[in-house]
Structure formats: C-alpha cells, structure tokens
SESEVEX-158581 format. One record per residue (C-alpha): residue number from 1; x negated, y, z. Coordinates in Angstrom, 1 decimal, padded with zeros to 4 digits. Layout:
  nr      u      v      w
 NUM      X      Y      Z
...
//
This chain:
  nr      u      v      w
   1 -033.1  067.0  182.1
   2 -032.8  063.2  182.7
   3 -034.9  061.0  180.4
   4 -033.9  057.7  178.8
   5 -036.1  055.2  176.9
   6 -034.4  052.7  174.6
   7 -035.9  049.4  173.5
   8 -034.3  047.4  170.7
   9 -034.1  043.7  170.2
  10 -036.0  040.9  168.4
  11 -035.9  041.2  164.6
  12 -033.7  044.3  165.1
  13 -034.3  048.0  165.1
  14 -033.3  051.4  166.4
  15 -029.8  051.0  164.8
  16 -028.9  048.5  167.5
  17 -028.9  051.1  170.3
  18 -028.7  054.3  168.3
  19 -025.0  055.0  169.1
  20 -025.7  054.9  172.8
  21 -028.8  057.0  172.4
  22 -026.8  059.7  170.5
  23 -024.0  059.5  173.0
  24 -026.4  060.3  175.9
  25 -028.1  062.9  173.9
  26 -024.8  064.7  173.5
  27 -024.5  064.6  177.3
  28 -027.7  066.5  177.7
  29 -030.1  063.5  178.2
  30 -033.6  063.5  176.6
  31 -033.7  060.2  174.7
  32 -036.5  058.3  173.0
  33 -036.2  055.4  170.6
  34 -039.0  053.6  168.8
  35 -039.6  050.6  166.5
  36 -041.5  047.7  167.9
  37 -044.5  046.6  166.0
  38 -043.7  044.2  163.1
  39 -040.1  045.1  162.9
  40 -040.2  046.6  159.4
  41 -038.2  043.9  157.7
  42 -041.3  042.5  156.1
  43 -042.3  039.0  157.1
  44 -046.0  039.7  156.8
  45 -045.7  042.6  159.4
  46 -043.9  040.4  161.9
  47 -046.5  037.7  161.5
  48 -049.2  040.2  162.8
  49 -047.2  041.2  165.9
  50 -047.4  039.6  169.4
  51 -045.5  040.0  172.6
  52 -048.5  041.7  174.1
  53 -048.3  044.4  171.4
  54 -044.6  044.9  172.3
  55 -045.4  045.2  176.0
  56 -048.2  047.7  175.4
  57 -046.2  049.7  173.0
  58 -043.2  050.0  175.3
  59 -045.5  050.9  178.2
  60 -047.1  053.6  176.2
  61 -043.7  055.1  175.2
  62 -042.6  055.1  178.8
  63 -045.8  056.8  179.9
  64 -045.4  059.5  177.3
  65 -041.8  060.1  178.2
  66 -042.6  060.2  181.9
  67 -045.4  062.7  181.4
  68 -045.7  064.8  184.6
  69 -044.3  062.1  186.8
  70 -040.7  062.4  185.6
  71 -038.5  059.4  186.3
  72 -037.1  057.5  183.3
  73 -033.9  055.5  182.8
  74 -034.7  052.4  180.7
  75 -032.1  050.9  178.5
  76 -033.0  047.6  176.8
  77 -031.0  045.6  174.3
  78 -031.4  041.9  173.9
  79 -035.1  041.1  173.9
  80 -035.6  044.8  174.6
  81 -033.8  044.2  177.9
  82 -036.5  041.7  178.9
  83 -039.3  044.1  177.9
  84 -037.5  046.7  179.9
  85 -037.5  044.4  182.9
  86 -041.3  044.1  182.6
  87 -041.6  047.8  182.6
  88 -039.4  048.1  185.7
  89 -041.9  045.9  187.5
  90 -045.1  047.4  186.2
  91 -044.0  051.0  186.5
  92 -041.9  051.0  189.6
  93 -042.5  054.6  190.5
  94 -041.5  055.9  187.1
  95 -038.3  053.9  186.5
  96 -035.1  055.5  187.9
  97 -032.7  052.9  186.6
  98 -032.6  049.8  184.4
  99 -029.8  049.0  182.0
 100 -029.8  045.5  180.5
 101 -027.6  045.1  177.4
 102 -027.1  041.5  176.3
 103 -030.3  040.2  178.0
 104 -031.1  036.8  176.6
 105 -031.9  035.0  179.8
 106 -030.2  031.9  178.3
 107 -030.3  032.3  174.5
 108 -028.1  030.0  172.5
 109 -030.0  027.5  170.3
 110 -029.4  027.4  166.6
 111 -026.8  024.6  166.8
 112 -024.8  026.4  169.4
 113 -024.9  029.6  167.4
 114 -023.5  028.0  164.3
 115 -020.5  026.7  166.4
 116 -019.8  030.2  167.8
 117 -020.1  032.3  164.7
 118 -016.7  033.4  163.6
 119 -017.0  033.8  159.9
 120 -018.9  032.5  156.9
 121 -020.6  035.9  156.4
 122 -021.9  035.9  159.9
 123 -023.2  032.4  159.4
 124 -025.0  033.4  156.2
 125 -026.5  036.4  157.9
 126 -027.8  034.4  160.8
 127 -029.3  031.6  158.6
 128 -031.0  034.2  156.4
 129 -032.4  036.1  159.4
 130 -033.6  033.0  161.2
 131 -035.2  031.5  158.1
 132 -037.1  034.7  157.3
 133 -038.6  035.1  160.8
 134 -042.1  033.7  161.2
 135 -042.4  030.7  163.5
 136 -045.1  032.7  165.4
 137 -042.7  035.5  166.1
 138 -040.0  033.0  167.4
 139 -042.6  031.5  169.7
 140 -043.5  035.0  171.0
 141 -039.8  035.6  171.7
 142 -039.5  032.3  173.6
 143 -042.5  033.2  175.7
 144 -041.0  036.5  176.6
 145 -037.8  034.7  177.8
 146 -039.8  032.3  179.9
 147 -042.1  034.9  181.4
 148 -039.1  037.0  182.4
 149 -037.9  034.6  185.1
 150 -040.7  035.5  187.4
 151 -040.1  039.2  186.9
 152 -036.4  039.5  187.8
 153 -036.9  039.1  191.6
 154 -039.5  041.9  191.5
 155 -037.2  044.5  190.0
 156 -036.4  047.3  192.5
 157 -034.7  049.9  190.4
 158 -030.9  050.2  190.3
 159 -029.7  047.8  187.6
 160 -026.7  047.7  185.3
 161 -026.1  044.4  183.5
 162 -023.8  044.5  180.5
 163 -022.8  041.3  178.7
 164 -020.2  040.6  176.0
 165 -018.2  037.5  176.6
 166 -018.0  036.7  172.9
 167 -021.8  037.0  172.4
 168 -022.9  034.4  169.8
 169 -026.6  034.7  170.7
 170 -026.7  034.9  174.5
 171 -024.8  032.6  177.0
 172 -022.4  034.6  179.2
 173 -023.9  033.0  182.3
 174 -027.0  035.1  181.7
 175 -025.3  038.1  183.4
 176 -024.4  036.1  186.6
 177 -028.0  034.8  186.8
 178 -029.4  038.3  186.6
 179 -027.0  039.5  189.3
 180 -028.1  036.7  191.6
 181 -031.9  037.0  191.0
 182 -032.7  040.6  190.3
 183 -034.3  042.0  193.5
 184 -032.7  045.4  193.5
 185 -030.1  046.0  196.2
 186 -028.2  048.1  193.7
 187 -026.7  046.0  190.9
 188 -023.6  046.2  188.8
 189 -022.3  043.8  186.1
 190 -020.0  044.8  183.3
 191 -018.5  042.0  181.3
 192 -017.1  043.2  178.0
 193 -014.2  040.9  176.9
 194 -014.0  042.0  173.3
 195 -017.7  042.1  172.5
 196 -020.1  039.9  170.7
 197 -023.9  040.6  170.8
 198 -023.8  044.1  169.3
 199 -022.4  045.9  172.4
 200 -022.9  049.4  170.9
 201 -020.7  048.5  167.9
 202 -018.0  046.4  169.6
 203 -014.2  047.2  170.0
 204 -014.9  048.5  173.5
 205 -018.1  050.4  172.6
 206 -016.6  053.6  174.1
 207 -016.1  051.9  177.4
 208 -019.7  050.5  177.3
 209 -021.2  054.0  176.6
 210 -019.1  055.6  179.3
 211 -020.1  053.0  181.9
 212 -023.8  053.3  181.0
 213 -023.5  057.1  181.3
 214 -021.7  056.8  184.7
 215 -024.3  054.4  186.0
 216 -027.3  056.5  184.9
 217 -025.8  059.7  186.2
 218 -025.3  058.1  189.6
 219 -028.9  056.9  189.6
 220 -030.4  060.2  188.5
//
C-alpha cells in the first residue's frame, strides 16, 4: 500500500489538506496527517514554536511512516510545501514523490494581499489572523521561505507543482520558479484557474485531487 504524508500550512491545520487526504485514503493509500507544534489556535503556543521544531516534527512523522524502508509520497500545502521540500532533500531515499500545493516561494506582502482579497469578510479574516500571529512566528515563516531557495536545486524526487492563479497569498510566478529551479528531471505544473490559496476547497478541487492521484500513482 502506497504511503502519503501530508503537511499543512502556517497558522493553518489538518483541515487545509484533509479533503485530499480522505480522497487518497478512499483510493487505498495509507495517509498520515499531523498538527505542527504551536498550531493550536492559541497565541501562547505559537510563541513557543520554532521552524526547527517543525522540521524535526515533520522528519519524525516521515520516519515513522516509512518504517521498514517503505517509500513515502509527501504532499505539502503552503508553508508545508517548503517543509516537504526540505524532507525531500534530507531523506532522498525515502521520498517517492513530492507534491507542492501553493508553495509560497514568493509570498504576497500585507499591502498586496489587501488589494487581492475579493470581499470584506476575507479582508477581516486576514487582518484578524495576521494580527493574532506572534511576530516571532512570522519571522520563523520568513526564514523558512529564505532557506528554501538553496534546497530546490537539490530535490531529486518526481515533483508536482500546483498553484491557483487567484491565490491571494502566493504570487503565481512561484510555480514557474519551482519548475525552473527544482533539480528533479521529472516535474509537472498544474495551474488551477479558478482557485485561490485553498486548493482543496476551490471550484476545481475535484480536478486537483484527480491530478494529484494520477501523479502519485505514476510515481509509485
């Protein structure tokens, strides 16, 4: 049975990738999701978490899922895609494929995000979330983004890059950058025209899940 490890995004949770996890589970994949340290919704918990905690935690989850030397397909969403990229470099022998969903290679800054949010409710949600996240945590996220640039050329696993063209948090050019700089000879890019950041909940979510399934099946 093929194995899949899911990694959620910054200030998010399992819900971000749960639809895809359930979809693959229905197609006879063994899936594992987990909550990154500090992502409880409580500001005090996030203040105690560091990017090193997230790296170690993701590595531990991969090692457990790959027990016995089984290969693992890693699916990362948003910041989780950058953590997944690090795992693909550190654990090359264990990673069968890498799927990067809305990887924030070039995140939008707060001013740009306000311009691209389509409704007042989305704006209020963003302002609330941004304001409640400790400065320390935002710095850790920024460091993960910067550190990832050195990793992309070292990735050897087959890689699927999925990016919504209406993403209000990540610049669309992130996908093109990944396609050019990821070292793997096997790379695919899926641009989802009617999707914002939340790819697993967009209008074309069925297409996203089908394409991820197809890619992982081919890499198994």
